[in-house]
N, C-alpha and C positions, 0 to 999 in steps of 0.2 A: 277703717276697720282693720286693715293690715297691720298698722302700727299697734293697735290694741291687742291683736292676737300675738304679736311679737313680744310686747311688754307684759302681757298676762297670759302665760302658756295654758292656763285652765279655762280661759274665756272661750265659749262656744258661740261662733257667729250664727246668724240666722240660717245660713246655708253652709254645710260642711262641718269639719271637725275642729276641735281646738288644736293649737300647735302641739300640745302634749300628746293628744290622741293621734295626730298625724305622724309624729315622730315615732311613737310606739308601734303604729301600724307598719311603718317602713322597717323598723327594727325586727318585727315579727316576720315580715316577708324575707328579709336578708338571712335571718336565722334558719327559716324553713328552706330556702334555696341552698344555703351552705350545708345543711343536713342531708338534702336530697342528692346533691351532686358529689361525684367522686372527689376524694381529697386532692388538693392542689389544682382544682378547677378554676378557671377564670369565668366570672359571671359579670355580665354587663347589665346594669339597670339604668334606664334613662328617665329622668324626672326633672322637675323645675327646682330652682335654687331654694325656694321657700321650704319645700319638703326636705331637702338635704339639710338645711340648717335646723329645722325642727328635729330631725333625727339626731344630728350631732349634739345639739343642746340637751336632748333627753338621754343620750348615751354616754357622753364624756363629761368629765369634770371641767369646771371653768379654767382651772390651771392647765389641763391638757389642751383645751381649745385656745388658750392664750399663747401657746407656742406658735400657733398659726397666725394670730393677730393679737396685739397687745390688749385690746378691749373687745374681744370677740362677742360677748353677750350683748353689749350695747350697740355694736355695729353690725350684727348678724344679717340684717336685711339688706346690707349694702356690699357684702363680701363675695358673693358668687356671681361672676360675670356670665353672660349668656355663652353657651357652648363650652364652658369650662369643664374640667374633669377632676373629680375627687376620687382618689383611690383608697380603698380600705382593704385591710388584711383581716380575714376571719380565721382564727386559729384556736381550736379547742374551746369554742364558746366565747372567746374574747375578740373584740374588734380593736384594731389600731388604725390610725390614719397614716397612710404612706405619703399621700400628696393631697393638697387642698386647693381646690379651685384653680388648677393649672390651666394656663392658656398657651403654653409653649407650642402646642400643635397648631395654633392659629397664627403664629409668627410668619408673616409674608416672606421673610428671608429664607425660610425653610421650604417654601413651596417650589417644587420642580416643575418646569414647563415641558 
């Protein structure tokens, strides 16, 4: 069912939203938060990778996404590792991706004892 939801963004599974609906819901939340918080605020939203990719696919063009992976749309369900961080900049109603699925913070060489 996961693969079908990914390949058919309008497909609504028996329980839950379509990928398109989920992405639009996250976009709406991010816009609401950006409008409520003071300018230049940092907002942290924690969610699973599927919802992040649903949002990205609904918000950005394939060309914009392919900057982060050469075949983003086809590979989207494999691109976000657990505990990764995707950073977005919201400025005057427009979102840009600053970092995608970064795991630098998980690098054991950076952990201080």
